[in-house]
C-alpha positions as CSV (number, residue, x, y, z in Angstrom):
1,M,-4.2,2.4,45.4
2,T,-6.5,-0.8,43.5
3,I,-4.6,-3.1,41.9
4,K,-5.1,-4.4,38.4
5,R,-5.1,-7.2,37.2
6,Y,-5.6,-8.5,32.9
7,L,-4.9,-11.3,31.1
8,L,-3.7,-11.1,28.3
9,I,-5.0,-14.1,25.1
10,G,-3.7,-13.7,21.4
11,Y,-0.8,-16.0,19.3
12,L,1.2,-14.2,22.4
13,G,4.3,-16.3,23.2
14,A,5.4,-18.2,19.5
15,N,8.2,-15.7,19.1
16,N,6.3,-14.6,16.2
17,L,8.1,-10.5,15.4
18,G,4.2,-9.1,15.2
19,D,2.7,-10.7,17.8
20,E,5.7,-9.7,20.1
21,C,5.8,-5.9,17.9
22,M,2.3,-6.2,19.4
23,L,2.2,-7.3,23.2
24,R,5.4,-5.1,24.0
25,Q,3.8,-1.3,23.1
26,F,0.4,-2.6,24.2
27,L,2.5,-3.7,27.5
28,S,4.5,0.5,27.4
29,L,1.3,1.9,27.1
30,F,1.1,1.2,30.9
31,D,4.9,2.3,31.9
32,E,2.9,5.0,34.0
33,F,0.6,2.5,35.6
34,P,2.4,0.8,38.3
35,N,-0.5,-0.3,39.4
36,V,-1.5,-2.5,36.8
37,S,0.4,-5.5,36.6
38,F,-0.5,-8.4,34.0
39,I,-0.6,-12.6,33.3
40,I,0.2,-13.2,29.6
41,D,-1.6,-16.6,28.1
42,S,2.5,-18.4,26.3
43,H,2.4,-20.4,24.1
44,G,6.5,-20.5,24.9
45,I,7.3,-17.4,26.0
46,D,8.7,-16.8,29.8
47,Y,7.3,-13.3,30.6
48,T,7.9,-13.2,33.7
49,S,8.7,-9.5,35.0
50,D,7.9,-7.7,39.4
51,R,4.4,-7.2,37.2
52,I,3.5,-10.1,34.7
53,I,3.4,-13.6,35.7
54,T,3.3,-16.3,32.1
55,H,1.0,-18.5,31.8
56,F,1.9,-21.5,30.0
57,I,-0.3,-22.9,27.6
58,P,-1.8,-26.7,29.0
59,S,-2.0,-29.2,25.9
60,D,-4.8,-30.9,27.7
61,T,-8.2,-28.9,27.3
62,N,-9.9,-30.4,30.6
63,T,-7.6,-29.2,32.5
64,R,-6.6,-25.6,30.2
65,R,-10.6,-24.7,31.3
66,L,-10.0,-25.2,34.7
67,E,-6.7,-23.5,35.9
68,Y,-8.8,-20.8,32.8
69,G,-11.4,-20.5,34.8
70,K,-9.9,-20.5,38.4
71,I,-7.0,-17.5,36.6
72,I,-10.5,-15.2,35.5
73,G,-11.9,-15.7,39.2
74,E,-8.5,-13.4,40.3
75,V,-8.2,-11.3,37.3
76,D,-10.1,-7.9,35.9
77,G,-10.7,-8.5,33.1
78,I,-9.3,-10.3,30.1
79,I,-7.6,-8.7,26.7
80,W,-7.0,-9.4,23.0
81,V,-3.9,-8.3,22.0
82,G,-3.3,-8.4,18.0
83,G,-3.5,-10.3,14.6
84,N,-6.7,-11.4,13.4
85,C,-8.7,-13.5,15.9
86,F,-11.9,-13.2,13.8
87,T,-11.4,-16.1,10.2
88,D,-12.4,-19.5,9.6
89,Y,-9.0,-20.1,10.0
90,D,-7.1,-19.0,12.9
91,G,-9.5,-18.0,15.1
92,A,-12.8,-16.7,16.6
93,G,-11.9,-14.5,19.7
94,A,-11.8,-17.3,22.1
95,V,-15.6,-16.4,22.8
96,R,-15.8,-18.7,25.5
97,L,-13.8,-16.8,27.3
98,A,-15.3,-14.1,26.3
99,M,-19.2,-16.2,27.5
100,K,-17.6,-17.4,30.8
101,A,-15.5,-14.0,31.1
102,K,-19.1,-12.0,31.4
103,T,-20.7,-15.1,32.8
104,M,-18.6,-13.9,36.0
105,G,-18.9,-9.8,35.7
106,K,-15.5,-9.6,34.5
107,R,-14.2,-7.8,31.6
108,F,-13.4,-8.2,28.8
109,Y,-12.0,-6.4,25.8
110,Y,-9.8,-6.5,21.8
111,V,-7.2,-4.5,21.1
112,S,-5.3,-4.3,17.9
113,V,-6.8,-7.2,16.1
114,G,-8.2,-7.5,12.7
115,T,-11.2,-9.1,10.6
116,D,-10.2,-11.7,7.9
117,R,-12.4,-13.7,5.8
118,L,-15.9,-15.3,7.7
119,T,-17.8,-17.9,4.7
120,L,-18.6,-20.9,7.5
121,F,-21.6,-20.3,10.1
122,K,-20.2,-21.5,12.7
123,R,-17.1,-18.6,12.9
124,K,-19.3,-15.5,11.2
125,W,-21.9,-17.2,14.2
126,R,-19.0,-17.0,17.7
127,A,-17.2,-13.7,15.5
128,F,-20.6,-11.4,15.7
129,L,-21.0,-13.2,19.5
130,S,-17.8,-12.1,20.1
131,L,-18.2,-8.7,19.1
132,H,-21.4,-8.2,20.6
133,L,-20.0,-9.7,23.7
134,A,-16.3,-7.2,24.0
135,D,-17.1,-3.9,26.6
136,S,-14.7,-2.3,23.8
137,I,-12.6,-3.3,20.5
138,I,-10.1,-1.7,19.0
139,F,-9.2,-2.0,15.4
140,R,-6.0,-1.5,12.8
141,D,-7.9,-1.2,10.1
142,K,-11.4,0.1,8.0
143,F,-12.0,-3.3,6.0
144,S,-12.6,-4.4,10.0
145,L,-14.3,-1.9,11.7
146,N,-16.8,-2.0,8.7
147,H,-17.4,-5.6,9.1
148,A,-18.6,-4.7,13.3
149,K,-19.9,-2.4,11.8
150,S,-22.5,-4.1,10.1
151,C,-22.8,-6.6,12.9
152,F,-24.6,-4.6,14.3
153,V,-21.8,-3.9,17.4
154,N,-22.4,-0.7,19.7
155,S,-19.9,2.2,17.8
156,K,-19.9,3.7,21.8
157,K,-17.6,0.3,21.7
158,L,-15.4,1.0,18.3
159,A,-12.1,2.4,17.8
160,L,-10.4,3.1,15.4
161,A,-5.8,3.4,15.8
162,P,-2.7,1.9,14.0
163,D,-1.2,-1.1,13.9
164,L,1.0,-2.1,17.1
165,G,3.7,-3.8,15.7
166,E,3.9,-1.2,13.1
167,L,3.9,2.1,16.5
168,Y,7.2,-0.8,18.4
169,L,8.5,-0.8,15.0
170,R,8.7,3.0,14.6
171,H,9.4,3.5,18.0
172,N,12.8,1.3,17.6
173,A,13.9,1.8,14.1
174,G,16.4,4.3,15.6
175,N,18.1,0.8,17.4
176,Y,18.9,-0.2,13.8
177,S,22.0,-0.1,11.8
178,V,19.7,-0.2,8.4
179,E,22.0,-1.9,6.0
180,T,21.8,-3.0,1.9
181,Y,23.8,-6.2,1.5
182,E,21.6,-9.7,0.9
183,I,17.7,-10.4,-0.1
184,V,16.3,-11.7,3.1
185,V,13.1,-14.0,2.5
186,S,10.5,-15.0,4.7
187,W,8.1,-16.6,3.8
188,R,4.2,-18.7,5.7
189,E,2.3,-20.6,5.3
190,L,-0.7,-20.9,3.1
191,K,-2.3,-24.1,3.0
192,K,-5.4,-22.7,3.8
193,N,-5.9,-19.2,2.5
194,I,-4.6,-20.7,-1.2
195,S,-5.4,-24.6,-2.6
196,N,-2.1,-24.2,-5.0
197,Q,1.0,-23.7,-2.0
198,D,3.8,-26.5,-3.6
199,E,3.2,-24.7,-7.2
200,L,3.4,-21.6,-5.9
201,L,6.7,-22.3,-3.9
202,E,8.3,-23.8,-6.7
203,N,7.6,-21.1,-8.8
204,L,9.7,-18.8,-5.8
205,S,12.0,-20.9,-5.6
206,M,12.9,-20.2,-9.1
207,F,12.7,-17.0,-8.8
208,L,14.5,-16.1,-5.5
209,V,17.7,-18.3,-7.6
210,N,16.7,-15.5,-10.9
211,L,16.8,-12.7,-8.2
212,S,20.1,-13.7,-6.1
213,A,21.9,-14.7,-9.9
214,L,20.7,-10.8,-10.8
215,Y,21.6,-9.1,-8.5
216,N,24.3,-11.1,-6.9
217,R,22.9,-11.1,-3.7
218,R,22.9,-14.0,-1.0
219,L,19.5,-15.4,0.1
220,I,19.1,-15.1,3.0
221,I,15.8,-17.2,5.3
222,F,15.3,-16.7,8.3
223,N,11.8,-17.2,10.3
224,T,8.9,-14.6,10.8
225,D,7.1,-17.6,13.7
226,E,9.5,-20.1,15.3
227,Y,6.2,-22.0,15.5
228,S,5.1,-22.8,11.7
229,D,7.1,-21.5,9.4
230,K,10.6,-23.3,9.8
231,Q,8.4,-27.0,7.7
232,V,7.3,-24.5,4.5
233,H,11.0,-23.2,4.8
234,A,12.0,-26.2,5.3
235,S,10.2,-27.4,1.8
236,L,11.4,-23.8,0.3
237,I,14.7,-25.2,0.5
238,D,14.8,-28.6,-0.8
239,L,12.7,-26.9,-3.5
240,L,16.8,-24.4,-4.4
241,I,18.4,-27.4,-3.2
242,K,17.1,-29.6,-5.9
243,H,18.0,-26.3,-8.0
244,G,21.9,-26.7,-7.8
245,F,21.5,-23.1,-5.8
246,S,23.2,-23.2,-2.4
247,N,23.5,-19.0,-2.5
248,F,21.7,-18.9,0.6
249,T,21.7,-19.4,4.6
250,Y,18.9,-19.8,6.6
251,V,18.2,-19.0,9.8
252,E,16.3,-20.1,13.0
253,D,15.7,-19.6,16.5
254,T,15.9,-15.7,17.2
255,T,15.0,-13.1,19.1
256,L,12.9,-10.0,17.7
257,E,15.6,-7.5,18.2
258,E,18.1,-10.3,16.3
259,K,15.3,-10.7,13.3
260,L,14.6,-6.4,12.8
261,T,18.5,-7.2,12.4
262,I,18.2,-8.9,9.9
263,I,15.3,-7.2,8.0
264,S,17.1,-3.8,8.3
265,R,20.5,-5.4,6.5
266,A,18.9,-6.0,3.4
267,C,18.4,-5.1,0.2
268,C,14.6,-6.0,-0.6
269,V,12.4,-8.5,1.7
270,I,10.3,-11.2,-0.5
271,T,7.8,-12.4,2.6
272,A,4.8,-13.5,2.6
273,R,4.3,-11.6,6.7
274,L,2.5,-8.4,7.5
275,H,4.3,-7.5,10.4
276,T,7.6,-8.5,8.1
277,A,7.2,-6.3,6.0
278,V,5.4,-4.0,7.7
279,A,9.9,-3.9,9.4
280,A,11.0,-3.2,5.9
281,D,8.5,-0.3,5.6
282,V,10.4,1.5,8.3
283,F,13.9,1.0,7.4
284,D,12.7,1.8,3.9
285,K,13.7,-2.0,1.5
286,P,12.3,-3.0,-1.5
287,I,9.4,-5.3,-0.9
288,V,8.2,-8.0,-2.6
289,V,4.9,-9.0,-0.6
290,Y,2.3,-11.9,-0.9
291,N,-1.8,-11.3,-0.7
292,Y,-3.3,-13.2,0.9
293,S,-5.5,-11.5,3.0
294,Q,-7.0,-7.8,3.4
295,K,-4.5,-6.4,5.9
296,I,-2.0,-6.8,3.1
297,S,-3.7,-5.0,0.9
298,E,-4.4,-2.5,3.0
299,F,-0.9,-1.8,4.0
300,A,0.6,-2.0,0.7
301,F,-2.0,0.8,-0.5
302,G,-0.1,4.3,-2.1
303,K,3.6,2.9,-1.1
304,E,6.0,2.7,-3.9
305,N,8.6,1.2,-1.8
306,V,5.9,-2.7,-2.3
307,K,5.7,-4.9,-4.8
308,V,2.4,-6.9,-4.5
309,I,1.8,-11.0,-5.6
310,S,-0.4,-13.0,-6.1
311,G,-1.8,-16.4,-7.6
312,N,0.7,-18.9,-8.5
313,L,3.9,-16.9,-9.0
314,A,4.4,-18.1,-12.7
315,E,4.4,-14.3,-14.4
316,L,6.7,-13.1,-12.2
317,T,10.4,-12.3,-13.1
318,A,13.1,-11.4,-11.1
319,D,13.6,-7.9,-14.4
320,D,10.4,-7.4,-12.0
321,I,11.9,-6.3,-9.5
322,D,14.0,-2.9,-8.5
323,L,16.2,-3.0,-5.9
324,K,17.6,0.8,-5.8
325,E,17.9,2.3,-2.8
326,K,14.5,4.8,-2.7
327,T,14.4,8.3,-1.3
328,S,13.9,8.4,2.4
329,K,10.6,8.9,3.0
330,E,9.5,11.5,5.3
331,A,9.3,10.8,9.5
332,I,4.9,9.2,9.7
333,A,3.6,10.9,12.4
334,I,0.4,8.5,14.4
335,D,-1.7,9.2,16.9
336,E,-1.6,7.1,19.3
337,K,-4.2,8.4,21.7
338,V,-7.2,5.7,21.3
339,Y,-4.3,3.3,22.9
340,K,-3.4,5.9,26.3
341,N,-7.1,6.1,26.7
342,F,-7.7,2.6,26.7
343,A,-4.5,2.6,29.1
344,V,-5.8,4.6,31.3
345,Q,-9.7,3.8,31.7
346,C,-7.7,-0.1,32.6
347,K,-6.0,1.3,36.1
348,E,-9.0,2.1,37.0
């Protein structure tokens, strides 16, 4: 049996709800293929197991380049797992690693990825180059797929499949007892996306105070991303306290399972995080989601339990939100064929 090993990259190991769901679902694709192992590029979590080596990302650029050069020589290819990796603000698809991999005769893949705002010439060019260097790309939304087509990427390399994170959540939703207790809040840093974050947070804080009072429910604030959400939640909490509000609990440093338990107990979820909204939708919760990206628009389209908000929230009132329980939706059949075919391709 030929042993295959791949380096997994992306925003992994940062204890981000969405990225951890996507990674777990991705790894499950290879349960039937014991000849495939991985090195996971981690921002902090140790994934080490019989089939996984954890590579903790060095902070020093020179060290990082040396280590990647060695790792690429030891693997059969590199796979970017999940998330928007072609944007003005999040990244350009690790184009340097893609170039290094291809010069060393290795494969390079993108799996369950997306594209968002691309206006900067440098980012556009890097995204264009990355898309053409990749051996295959599985997009999670039509907007991103169409962007790749507009860049004249070979259509044979392109595929569209459901978001890996949503697949994981739908497969595992039955492990959680769905209750209706608190108003759950999980916001995100938006300074790179909007120009009025301070005004937005002020209006959000007043909205939350009024919503809690109207429905007599406690707020539970938690970090979808334990690395990047803490500061914005600290600012939000300062504003709540300034308004004399104390009916809240802030929960931090939680595991993926703990985050999902919090969402499963919500009577309503207020968020600016895609996969927090996806998890709430899987649990049939009323959702208020801030639309800062096309990925939010695509998620919310046609969903009766989702209220999309935008702007500075000055016009948003507690009366706009209906916390009545929704009728349970029928189970959604999701086609996983694209991912299963990809796993077969990797093992060969």
